[in-house]
C-alpha positions in Angstrom: -89.6 32.4 -23.9 -92.9 30.1 -23.8 -94.0 28.6 -27.0 -97.8 28.3 -28.0 -98.6 24.5 -28.4 -102.0 24.7 -29.7 -103.9 26.9 -32.3 -107.6 27.9 -32.7 -109.2 27.3 -35.9 -109.2 31.0 -36.5 -105.3 31.2 -35.9 -104.6 28.3 -37.9 -106.5 29.6 -40.9 -104.7 32.7 -40.6 -101.3 31.0 -40.7 -102.4 28.4 -43.6 -104.6 30.6 -45.7 -107.1 27.8 -45.5 -110.5 29.2 -45.0 -112.2 27.9 -41.5 -115.2 26.5 -43.9 -112.4 24.1 -45.8 -110.8 23.1 -42.3 -114.2 22.1 -41.0 -114.5 20.3 -44.2 -111.2 18.7 -44.0 -112.1 17.6 -40.3 -115.3 15.9 -41.5 -113.7 13.9 -44.2 -110.7 13.2 -42.1 -108.1 14.8 -44.1 -106.7 17.1 -41.5 -108.6 16.8 -38.1 -107.7 19.0 -35.1 -105.4 17.0 -32.5 -106.5 18.6 -29.7 -110.2 19.0 -28.0 -110.4 21.4 -25.2 -112.3 21.3 -22.1 -114.7 23.9 -23.5 -115.2 21.4 -26.6 -113.2 23.7 -28.9 -110.9 22.0 -31.3 -107.4 23.0 -31.5 -104.4 22.5 -34.1 -100.8 21.9 -33.1 -97.9 23.6 -34.7 -96.7 20.3 -36.5 -99.7 20.1 -38.2 -98.9 23.4 -40.2 -96.6 21.5 -42.6 -99.5 19.0 -43.4 -101.9 21.9 -43.9 -99.3 23.8 -46.4 -98.8 20.8 -48.2 -102.5 20.1 -48.7 -103.0 23.6 -49.6 -100.2 23.8 -52.3 -101.6 20.4 -53.7 -105.1 21.9 -54.0 -103.5 24.9 -55.9 -102.1 22.3 -58.5 -105.3 20.7 -58.8 -104.8 17.6 -57.1 -108.3 15.9 -55.8 -109.2 15.9 -52.3 -109.5 11.9 -52.6 -105.8 11.8 -54.0 -104.6 14.0 -51.1 -106.6 11.9 -48.4 -105.2 8.5 -49.8 -101.7 9.9 -49.5 -102.2 11.5 -45.9 -103.8 8.1 -44.7 -100.8 6.0 -45.8 -97.9 8.3 -46.0 -94.3 7.1 -46.0 -90.9 8.7 -47.2 -91.3 6.7 -50.6 -94.6 7.8 -51.2 -93.7 11.2 -50.3 -90.9 11.1 -52.9 -93.2 9.6 -55.5 -95.8 12.3 -54.9 -93.4 15.2 -55.0 -91.8 14.1 -58.3 -95.3 13.9 -59.8 -96.3 17.3 -58.6 -92.7 18.6 -59.7 -93.5 17.6 -63.3 -96.9 19.5 -63.0 -95.4 22.5 -61.7 -92.6 22.5 -64.4 -95.3 22.2 -67.0 -97.3 25.0 -65.5 -94.3 27.2 -65.4 -93.7 26.4 -69.0 -97.3 27.4 -69.9 -97.0 30.7 -68.1 -93.8 31.3 -69.9 -95.4 30.7 -73.1 -98.5 33.1 -72.2 -95.9 35.8 -71.2 -93.9 35.4 -74.6 -97.2 35.4 -76.7 -98.4 38.6 -74.8 -94.9 40.4 -75.4 -95.2 39.4 -79.1 -98.5 40.8 -79.7 -97.8 43.9 -77.5 -94.5 44.4 -79.5 -96.3 44.2 -82.8 -99.1 46.6 -81.8 -96.7 49.2 -81.0 -95.0 48.8 -84.3 -98.5 49.2 -86.0 -99.2 52.4 -84.1 -95.8 54.0 -85.3 -96.6 53.2 -88.9 -98.7 55.2 -91.5 -101.0 53.7 -93.8 -99.1 52.7 -97.1 -95.8 53.5 -95.5 -92.8 51.7 -97.1 -89.5 51.3 -95.4 -86.5 49.4 -95.7 -85.3 48.0 -92.3 -82.8 45.7 -90.7 -84.3 42.9 -88.9 -82.7 40.3 -86.7 -82.9 36.5 -87.2 -86.2 35.0 -86.0 -87.1 31.6 -85.1 -90.6 30.4 -86.4 -92.7 27.1 -86.7 -93.1 26.9 -90.4 -96.0 24.5 -91.5 -96.2 22.9 -94.9 -97.9 24.2 -97.9 -101.4 22.6 -98.5 -102.2 22.8 -102.3 -105.1 20.5 -101.9 -106.9 23.1 -99.8 -110.1 24.8 -101.2 -109.1 28.2 -100.2 -107.1 30.4 -98.0 -109.5 29.6 -94.8 -109.2 26.0 -95.1 -105.4 26.1 -95.7 -104.9 28.2 -92.4 -107.2 25.6 -90.5 -104.9 22.8 -91.8 -101.9 24.9 -90.7 -103.4 25.2 -87.1 -103.9 21.4 -87.1 -100.6 20.6 -88.1 -98.9 23.2 -85.7 -101.0 21.7 -82.6 -100.1 18.2 -83.7 -96.5 19.2 -83.2 -97.0 20.4 -79.6 -97.1 24.2 -80.7 -99.2 26.6 -78.7 -101.5 28.1 -81.1 -101.7 31.3 -79.3 -98.9 32.5 -80.9 -99.2 35.0 -84.0 -99.4 33.7 -87.3 -97.8 34.7 -90.3 -97.7 33.9 -94.1 -94.5 33.1 -96.0 -94.1 33.4 -100.1 -90.8 31.5 -101.4 -88.5 33.8 -103.5 -89.0 31.6 -106.3 -93.0 32.0 -106.2 -92.6 35.8 -105.6 -90.4 36.1 -108.7 -92.4 33.8 -111.1 -94.8 36.5 -112.1 -97.8 34.1 -111.8 -101.3 35.0 -110.9 -101.0 33.6 -107.5 -98.4 32.9 -105.1 -97.4 29.8 -103.4 -97.5 30.5 -99.7 -96.9 28.7 -96.2 -98.2 29.8 -92.8 -95.9 30.0 -89.9 -96.3 30.6 -86.1 -93.9 33.1 -84.1 -93.1 30.3 -81.7 -89.5 30.4 -81.2 -89.8 27.6 -78.4 -90.9 25.0 -81.0 -89.3 26.4 -84.1 -88.4 24.3 -87.2 -87.2 27.0 -89.5 -85.5 30.7 -89.3 -86.7 33.9 -90.8 -83.4 35.3 -91.4 -81.5 38.3 -90.5 -81.0 41.2 -93.0 -82.8 44.0 -95.0 -86.2 44.0 -95.4 -88.5 46.4 -97.8 -91.4 46.3 -95.7 -94.9 48.1 -96.6 -97.5 48.7 -93.8 -101.5 49.0 -94.0 -104.9 47.6 -93.6 -104.9 44.5 -95.8 -106.2 40.7 -96.3 -103.7 38.3 -96.9 -105.6 37.0 -100.0 -105.2 40.4 -101.4 -101.5 40.7 -101.0 -100.5 39.9 -104.7 -101.0 43.4 -105.8 -99.4 44.8 -102.7 -96.2 42.6 -103.0 -96.0 43.9 -106.7 -95.9 47.4 -105.6 -93.2 46.5 -103.3 -91.3 44.8 -105.8 -91.5 48.2 -107.9 -90.3 49.8 -105.1 -87.2 47.4 -104.4 -86.4 48.1 -108.1 -86.6 51.6 -107.8 -84.2 52.0 -104.8 -81.6 50.1 -106.7 -82.1 46.8 -104.7 -83.3 43.0 -105.7 -85.0 40.3 -103.9 -82.6 38.1 -101.8 -84.9 35.9 -99.9 -88.4 35.0 -99.1 -91.2 37.5 -98.5 -93.5 37.3 -95.1 -96.9 38.9 -94.0 -98.2 39.5 -90.6 -101.3 41.0 -88.9 -99.9 43.5 -86.3 -103.3 44.1 -85.3 -106.0 41.5 -85.5 -109.0 40.5 -83.4 -107.1 40.7 -80.3 -107.0 44.3 -80.9 -109.6 45.2 -83.7 -113.3 44.6 -83.7 -113.8 44.7 -87.6 -111.6 42.5 -89.9 -111.4 45.0 -92.7 -109.4 47.3 -90.1 -106.8 44.6 -89.4 -103.4 46.3 -90.1 -100.7 44.2 -91.3 -97.1 44.4 -92.5 -95.8 42.9 -95.9 -91.9 42.5 -96.1 -89.4 41.1 -98.7 -85.8 40.2 -97.7 -83.6 42.5 -99.9 -80.1 43.3 -101.0 -78.5 46.1 -102.9 -77.1 45.4 -106.3 
């Protein structure tokens, strides 16, 4: 069977996915010039140019600049190819990691939203939870208010390579929870398992659901503590608060929907 040895710009465009305008541009700058000029003045590409075209297209998708590609194309060697491929493999793996994180974040928010939609306002439950990896930020006692403390927590997490798109929560240590003071000590955390530095332990949690602001949680936790005692249980660990529905799904902050919970055990 005869093999076609030359391809028109239209055929080459269809095979490579590079638009004809871009092929003409690559021709003008000397990046990818058609190898054959026909008697009719038309320019044709050859089959062995397909590999170069696919490489250029792939590098452009990765954000490699035209000048960098042209310099490589003008003086390519096996050694240069290996260096280029090693560099791009690092970039590809970094992009894959970002996509995995984005997918993980979307799944977390979707799971939290589904949980919120299944719970009634003020509902209190005792629920078994699995161990969860979190990135726990230090407390910021010098912060002027909760808003500043939250910003400092984001800055701290970002400085440790944590994707700040992960949902945030607040942890109240057990000793603070039981101290009966007017205000609780607390630490922010992000639900970033990939960069986790602490664990939210598995076990039974007494959980209360509803619309609330974290700065107004003391009264809600006291109500939850009363429930725990009434059920013949006692506090066995830290308390955690998370917004299940926040500004990603709700327009008005007053309508944010949260879950507050305490690790418990039966007496």
